[in-house]
C-alpha positions in Angstrom: 15.9 -17.1 13.4 17.6 -18.4 16.5 18.6 -15.2 18.2 16.4 -12.5 19.6 15.3 -9.6 17.5 17.4 -6.5 18.1 17.2 -2.8 17.2 18.4 -2.1 13.6 16.8 -5.3 12.2 13.4 -5.6 10.6 10.8 -7.1 12.8 10.0 -10.8 12.2 6.6 -11.4 10.4 4.3 -13.1 12.8 1.8 -15.5 11.3 2.1 -14.2 7.8 3.8 -16.6 5.4 6.5 -14.9 3.3 6.0 -11.7 5.3 3.2 -10.4 3.1 -0.6 -10.0 3.4 -2.9 -11.0 0.5 -6.5 -9.7 0.1 -8.6 -11.1 -2.7 -12.1 -10.5 -4.2 -13.0 -12.0 -7.6 -10.3 -11.1 -10.1 -8.8 -8.3 -7.9 -6.1 -9.0 -5.3 -3.6 -6.9 -3.3 -0.3 -8.2 -1.9 1.4 -5.9 0.6 3.8 -5.7 3.5 2.6 -6.5 7.0 2.3 -2.8 7.7 0.1 -2.2 4.6 2.7 -0.6 2.3 3.2 -1.9 -1.2 7.0 -2.0 -1.6 8.3 -0.7 -4.9 10.4 -3.2 -6.8 8.8 -6.2 -5.0 6.3 -8.8 -6.3 3.5 -6.9 -4.5 0.8 -4.5 -5.6 -2.9 -4.1 -6.5 -3.7 -6.5 -9.4 -6.9 -6.3 -11.5 -7.5 -9.0 -14.1 -3.9 -10.1 -14.0 -2.4 -6.6 -14.4 -0.6 -4.8 -11.6 -2.2 -1.3 -11.6 -0.6 -0.1 -8.3 3.1 -0.9 -7.8 3.8 1.3 -4.8 1.6 2.5 -1.9 3.6 3.9 1.0 2.3 5.8 4.0 4.5 8.3 5.9 3.5 10.4 8.9 5.7 13.3 9.6 8.3 11.7 7.3 8.3 8.4 9.1 6.8 5.0 8.3 4.6 3.5 11.0 6.0 0.5 12.7 3.7 -2.5 12.1 2.2 -4.1 15.2 -0.4 -6.6 13.8 -2.9 -7.3 11.0 -6.5 -8.3 11.5 -8.0 -10.0 8.5 -11.7 -10.2 8.9 -12.6 -11.4 5.4 -10.5 -12.5 2.4 -11.0 -9.0 0.9 -10.5 -6.9 4.0 -7.9 -6.3 6.6 -6.9 -3.7 9.2 -3.2 -3.0 9.5 -2.3 -1.7 13.0 0.9 0.2 13.5 2.3 3.0 15.6 4.8 5.9 15.5 6.8 5.9 18.7 7.4 9.3 20.3 10.3 11.4 19.1 13.1 12.7 21.1 13.2 10.0 23.8 9.9 10.9 25.4 8.7 8.2 27.7 5.1 8.1 26.8 2.7 8.9 24.0 2.7 7.6 20.5 0.4 7.8 17.4 -1.6 4.7 16.7 -2.2 4.1 13.0 -5.1 2.1 11.6 -5.3 1.3 7.9 -8.5 -0.4 6.9 -8.2 -1.8 3.4 -10.8 -3.4 1.2 -10.4 -4.8 -2.3 -13.1 -5.4 -4.9 -13.5 -3.5 -8.2 -10.5 -1.5 -7.0 -9.1 -0.8 -3.5 -10.3 1.4 -0.7 -8.2 2.4 2.3 -9.4 4.3 5.3 -6.6 5.7 7.5 -7.2 6.7 11.1 -4.5 8.2 13.3 -5.0 8.3 17.1 -2.9 10.3 19.5 -2.6 8.7 22.9 -0.2 11.4 24.3 -1.4 13.9 26.8 -0.4 16.7 24.4 -1.8 17.6 20.9 0.3 16.4 18.0 0.5 17.9 14.5 1.7 15.7 11.6 1.8 15.7 7.9 0.3 12.5 6.3 1.6 11.5 2.8 1.0 8.6 0.5 3.5 7.7 -2.3 2.0 5.9 -5.2 3.2 4.4 -8.5 1.7 2.4 -11.3 3.6 0.2 -13.8 0.7 -1.7 -15.4 2.8 -4.9 -15.4 1.5 -8.3 -16.3 1.1 -10.7 -13.4 3.6 -13.2 -14.8 6.2 -10.4 -15.4 5.9 -9.5 -11.7 6.1 -13.1 -10.5 9.2 -13.7 -12.6 10.8 -10.4 -11.6 11.0 -9.3 -15.2 8.9 -6.2 -15.3 9.6 -4.3 -18.5 9.5 -0.5 -18.8 6.4 0.9 -20.4 5.8 4.3 -22.1 3.1 5.3 -19.6 3.8 9.0 -19.5 3.9 11.1 -16.4 1.2 10.9 -13.7 -1.3 13.7 -14.0 -2.2 15.5 -10.8 -5.5 17.3 -10.6 -7.0 19.4 -7.7 -8.4 16.3 -6.1 -7.0 13.3 -8.0 -3.9 11.6 -9.3 -4.2 9.7 -12.6 -1.8 7.2 -14.2 -2.5 6.0 -17.8 -0.9 3.7 -20.3 -1.7 3.1 -24.0 -0.4 0.0 -25.8 -1.6 -0.3 -29.3 -5.4 0.3 -29.4 -5.9 -0.6 -25.8 -5.5 1.5 -22.7 -5.5 1.1 -18.9 -5.6 3.6 -16.1 -5.5 4.1 -12.4 -7.3 6.9 -10.6 -6.5 7.8 -7.0 -9.4 10.1 -6.0 -9.5 13.0 -3.6 -10.0 10.5 -0.7 -6.7 8.8 -1.6 -8.4 5.7 -2.9 -7.0 3.9 -5.9 -9.6 2.9 -8.6 -9.0 1.4 -12.0 -10.2 3.3 -15.0 -10.7 2.5 -18.6 -10.1 -0.9 -20.1 -7.4 -3.2 -18.6 -5.1 -5.2 -20.7 -5.4 -9.0 -20.8 
């Protein structure tokens, strides 16, 4: 890029090859955007034993995505994504600082902290969009993810479950009441 970054363009990824962040622990790894989101339709996601169990993970606060500021990766399996929501309506000061602490291992855990540095209280709705496609790693790498008959996600009072059955084997993803994705059942090889 030879010209300066201007409004309306995506910010340039600083120090992250390919504009993604990869966390890895054993046979589990997560590839995401610099802000922490896992973009739907991209070669990103939470992979367990060569299967993508989480294909979308998008945070919105008050209907807006946080703007990424930086990523601090303390260990190969852990990172803190730091972003912010600038004030609405042309206010000169005050924004929400968003910290997403992510860890991968047998699944993924994400702790989200929102700090208000404005002099006035702020109310906001926090939402996470999630999707699971149970795609094979090589399908994802080649951009040839095929549709699978996984049924609809099942929402409980404190959890969201995605499941797939292919032949005699099954795989699943459980996002528990704390909003943390965990794999369930047997994963496909």
